[in-house]
C-alpha distance (Angstrom), angle and dihedral (degrees) to the residues before:
residue distance angle dihedral
X1 . . .
X2 3.78 . .
X3 3.82 91.0 .
X4 3.82 90.3 55.7
X5 3.82 90.6 47.4
X6 3.80 91.6 51.1
X7 3.80 91.6 49.5
X8 3.80 91.7 50.1
X9 3.79 91.2 55.3
X10 3.80 90.4 58.7
X11 3.78 91.9 68.3
X12 3.84 106.0 112.2
X13 3.80 93.9 -119.1
X14 3.77 115.8 141.4
X15 3.79 97.0 8.8
X16 3.79 96.8 87.6
X17 3.78 116.6 66.5
X18 3.80 91.9 138.2
X19 3.81 96.0 101.5
X20 3.83 97.7 74.8
X21 3.83 91.0 47.3
X22 3.82 92.8 51.7
X23 3.79 91.6 46.1
X24 3.80 92.4 52.7
X25 3.82 103.3 31.8
X26 3.82 108.3 15.3
X27 3.79 121.9 101.6
X28 3.79 122.2 -116.3
X29 3.81 94.3 -97.0
X30 3.82 91.6 51.9
X31 3.79 92.1 48.7
X32 3.81 92.7 49.1
X33 3.80 92.5 49.2
X34 3.81 106.0 36.3
X35 3.80 106.9 30.8
X36 3.84 96.7 62.5
X37 3.81 89.2 46.7
X38 3.80 90.2 53.0
X39 3.80 91.2 50.4
X40 3.82 96.4 48.8
X41 3.80 95.4 40.0
X42 3.80 96.0 -115.0
X43 3.81 88.4 133.9
X44 3.79 128.4 41.5
X45 3.80 108.7 -158.4
X46 3.79 126.1 -158.4
X47 3.80 125.8 -168.5
X48 3.80 122.3 -109.7
X49 3.81 102.1 -165.8
X50 3.83 113.3 109.8
X51 3.80 122.9 67.9
X52 3.83 131.5 -177.3
X53 3.81 89.3 -95.1
X54 3.80 98.4 29.1
X55 3.78 115.8 58.9
X56 3.79 114.7 116.6
X57 3.82 86.6 6.6
X58 3.78 91.2 58.3
X59 3.80 94.8 165.2
X60 3.82 88.4 70.7
X61 3.83 93.3 74.6
X62 3.80 112.3 146.3
X63 3.81 102.4 -173.9
X64 3.80 103.0 120.6
X65 3.77 132.2 -145.1
X66 3.81 115.3 -167.5
X67 3.78 117.0 -166.3
X68 3.77 120.6 -135.9
X69 3.80 144.2 157.9
X70 3.80 130.2 -134.8
X71 3.80 138.9 150.8
X72 3.81 90.1 -65.7
X73 3.79 93.9 54.3
X74 3.81 137.9 -107.5
X75 3.79 117.5 -20.1
X76 3.80 145.7 152.9
X77 3.79 125.8 -120.1
X78 3.80 108.2 -144.7
X79 3.82 125.3 -158.1
X80 3.78 128.0 171.1
X81 3.77 145.2 63.8
X82 3.81 138.7 -81.6
X83 3.79 125.7 -165.0
X84 3.82 140.5 -163.2
X85 3.81 87.6 32.0
X86 3.79 102.0 173.7
X87 3.82 114.2 -134.9
X88 3.80 89.9 -14.0
X89 3.81 89.3 145.4
X90 3.81 88.4 67.5
X91 3.81 98.4 38.9
X92 3.78 123.2 99.4
X93 3.83 93.9 -167.9
X94 3.80 135.7 37.9
X95 3.81 130.2 -165.5
X96 3.78 110.1 -146.6
X97 3.75 142.2 -167.5
X98 3.80 106.7 -136.4
X99 3.78 133.5 178.2
X100 3.80 112.7 -114.8
X101 3.83 98.6 163.5
X102 3.81 132.2 36.0
X103 3.82 101.8 175.6
X104 3.82 94.2 72.7
X105 3.80 137.8 64.1
X106 3.81 105.2 -61.6
X107 3.81 94.7 -113.8
X108 3.81 89.7 54.1
X109 3.81 97.5 54.9
X110 3.81 99.4 61.6
X111 3.81 127.4 104.7
X112 3.82 133.2 -169.2
X113 3.81 112.6 -124.8
X114 3.82 133.5 -179.5
X115 3.82 113.6 -141.7
X116 3.80 131.4 -171.2
X117 3.82 108.1 -130.5
X118 3.82 90.3 -145.2
X119 3.81 92.1 62.7
X120 3.84 113.4 118.5
X121 3.81 110.3 -98.5
X122 3.84 96.5 37.5
X123 3.82 112.5 117.6
X124 3.84 126.3 -179.9
X125 3.81 119.6 -158.6
X126 3.83 122.5 -174.6
X127 3.80 126.3 -118.0
X128 3.81 112.9 -158.2
X129 3.80 110.0 -146.7
X130 3.82 132.5 -148.3
X131 3.80 91.8 -87.0
X132 3.81 90.6 58.3
X133 3.80 93.4 -110.1
X134 3.79 133.7 129.7
X135 3.79 100.0 -132.2
X136 3.82 103.3 127.0
X137 3.79 133.5 45.2
X138 3.77 148.8 -174.0
X139 3.81 114.6 -116.0
X140 3.81 120.1 -158.2
X141 3.81 125.8 -162.7
X142 3.80 119.0 -159.5
X143 3.81 114.7 179.1
X144 3.81 90.7 -34.6
X145 3.78 111.7 -178.9
X146 3.83 114.1 -140.8
X147 3.84 124.3 179.9
X148 3.79 112.3 -113.0
X149 3.81 86.5 -129.0
X150 3.82 86.3 72.9
X151 3.80 91.8 68.9
X152 3.81 109.6 110.6
X153 3.79 114.0 -140.9
X154 3.79 118.5 -30.6
X155 3.77 127.5 -15.0
X156 3.83 112.9 -99.1
X157 3.82 92.0 17.3
X158 3.80 95.2 94.8
X159 3.81 94.3 108.6
X160 3.80 89.7 65.0
X161 3.80 91.2 50.2
X162 3.81 92.2 45.8
X163 3.80 92.2 54.0
X164 3.79 90.8 48.2
X165 3.80 90.7 51.8
X166 3.80 92.3 48.7
X167 3.81 92.6 58.5
X168 3.82 87.5 63.9
X169 3.80 93.1 38.4
X170 3.82 92.9 53.9
X171 3.79 92.7 47.6
X172 3.80 87.0 52.7
X173 3.83 93.9 46.6
X174 3.81 88.9 56.7
X175 3.80 82.4 75.6
X176 3.80 101.1 -163.2
X177 3.80 91.2 170.0
X178 3.81 91.4 49.8
X179 3.79 90.6 50.4
X180 3.81 94.1 48.6
X181 3.81 91.4 51.9
X182 3.81 92.6 43.9
X183 3.80 92.6 48.4
X184 3.82 92.1 50.4
X185 3.80 88.2 51.4
X186 3.81 90.8 48.3
X187 3.80 90.6 52.0
X188 3.81 91.4 54.3
X189 3.80 91.8 47.4
X190 3.81 92.4 49.0
X191 3.80 89.8 51.3
X192 3.83 90.9 54.0
X193 3.81 100.6 40.6
X194 3.80 116.3 79.0
X195 3.79 134.3 -148.3
X196 3.81 121.9 -173.4
X197 3.79 89.8 -7.9
X198 3.82 95.2 -54.8
X199 3.80 132.8 94.5
X200 3.81 111.0 -86.2
X201 3.79 90.0 -123.8
X202 3.82 87.4 68.2
X203 3.81 93.4 53.9
X204 3.85 104.5 110.0
X205 3.79 96.9 -139.5
X206 3.82 95.3 45.2
X207 3.81 92.8 41.7
X208 3.81 90.2 52.4
X209 3.82 91.7 54.6
X210 3.79 90.5 48.0
X211 3.80 91.0 50.0
X212 3.78 91.8 50.0
X213 3.79 93.8 51.5
X214 3.81 91.4 44.8
X215 3.82 90.6 54.4
X216 3.80 90.8 47.9
X217 3.80 90.5 48.7
X218 3.80 93.0 51.2
X219 3.80 89.5 51.4
X220 3.80 89.6 49.1
X221 3.80 92.3 51.7
X222 3.80 90.8 54.0
X223 3.80 93.7 46.8
X224 3.79 91.3 47.1
X225 3.81 91.1 53.0
X226 3.82 90.0 51.1
X227 3.82 90.9 53.7
X228 3.81 92.0 46.9
X229 3.81 90.7 49.3
X230 3.81 90.9 50.3
X231 3.81 91.5 51.2
X232 3.81 91.4 46.6
X233 3.81 86.8 55.1
X234 3.80 91.2 56.9
X235 3.80 100.7 -87.4
X236 3.79 129.2 125.1
X237 3.82 123.0 -132.2
X238 3.79 109.6 -110.6
X239 3.78 126.9 160.3
X240 3.80 87.6 -7.4
X241 3.81 90.0 70.4
X242 3.80 90.7 58.0
X243 3.81 91.3 47.0
X244 3.80 90.7 51.2
X245 3.79 91.5 46.8
X246 3.81 93.8 52.4
X247 3.80 97.4 46.1
X248 3.79 94.0 36.8
X249 3.80 94.3 53.8
X250 3.81 91.6 46.0
X251 3.81 89.8 53.1
X252 3.81 93.2 47.4
X253 3.81 90.8 49.7
X254 3.80 92.3 48.8
X255 3.81 92.0 50.9
X256 3.81 92.2 50.3
X257 3.82 89.3 47.4
X258 3.82 92.2 51.5
X259 3.81 91.1 47.0
X260 3.80 90.9 53.2
X261 3.81 90.6 47.8
X262 3.80 91.3 48.5
X263 3.80 91.4 56.0
X264 3.81 92.1 51.0
X265 3.84 113.7 -172.6
X266 3.82 90.7 -4.4
X267 3.80 88.1 70.2
X268 3.80 91.1 69.9
X269 3.81 111.1 114.9
X270 3.78 107.9 -85.3
X271 3.78 123.5 -121.8
X272 3.80 107.8 -94.2
X273 3.82 95.5 -115.4
X274 3.79 91.1 57.1
X275 3.80 90.8 60.8
X276 3.79 94.0 65.8
X277 3.78 129.9 80.8
X278 3.78 114.4 -101.1
X279 3.82 95.7 34.1
X280 3.83 109.1 159.8
X281 3.82 101.2 -178.9
X282 3.77 131.1 102.8
X283 3.84 115.8 -44.4
X284 3.77 112.7 -98.3
X285 3.79 101.8 -165.1
X286 3.81 139.7 -74.5
X287 3.80 120.8 -33.8
X288 3.80 92.9 -110.4
X289 3.81 89.3 63.2
X290 3.81 93.1 59.8
X291 3.79 96.8 87.9
X292 3.82 100.8 26.3
X293 3.80 97.7 100.2
X294 3.81 94.6 35.2
X295 3.79 92.9 53.0
X296 3.80 91.5 45.1
X297 3.81 91.6 53.9
X298 3.81 93.5 41.8
X299 3.80 91.8 51.5
X300 3.81 91.7 57.7
X301 3.80 86.3 83.9
X302 3.81 94.5 58.9
X303 3.80 94.5 85.4
X304 3.81 90.9 51.5
X305 3.79 110.4 42.3
X306 3.80 123.1 72.8
X307 3.81 87.4 32.1
X308 3.79 122.7 -27.9
X309 3.80 114.1 -91.6
């Protein structure tokens, strides 16, 4: 069970919001080269936004990109560090916010740069999270040479592009599809688990919390469809994306909390050996309990990344 859950989390969903930025701000050569590779999976992009001193205050990024010219053409030399880079250990490309000017207001000195992860000077170090998984990373840049052709849009306009990307990112983080699947799973678990001789779904207190989150989820689905319809009509998600992100992450966290509660003591983190195929030790609970604690801990981050709630 846990092996299947781990494999599912390696699907590159949520790590690639680059497409909309390239479509709106990329030049023709960038669109011709990168967009087909995004569609067919030739490139796996990770996001180089957050830094140790620039998380919620993203405009404080300090990773520098200094432009120069030599016999091989125009290029940037990048130095700095990114953190919380989701699935960066699988990615072959990273889109980064870099500082290209320091004598202006901090939002006005940022550029949007595309960097090959195989370039000399790029180092990825793992961060092991509360659920015991290697999902996020630190990425270090030491004199990394990047072709100037990999600059998206205009130099020092990256803050505009970053904000545009985040409207799509936050709509995605709301995770309506994730919540629907998780709630259906919760409903099945609550029907199987028993309290005082009756199915947990019939417990008044637990049933009330399930009803509340189901109502919230139905409202979210409707709001999400309205935003999608507006974008399909030529609009761009604005404040709505932040609203969706806040409510969506709260709903996802509540569902994972209820799932953990439904499993009771079986939701305790399993011993490592029990998570692997072929385990012959003492039983540690039903399969559906395997990921309850891990998903609960992992979902704590939802209200922080993509812009703190």
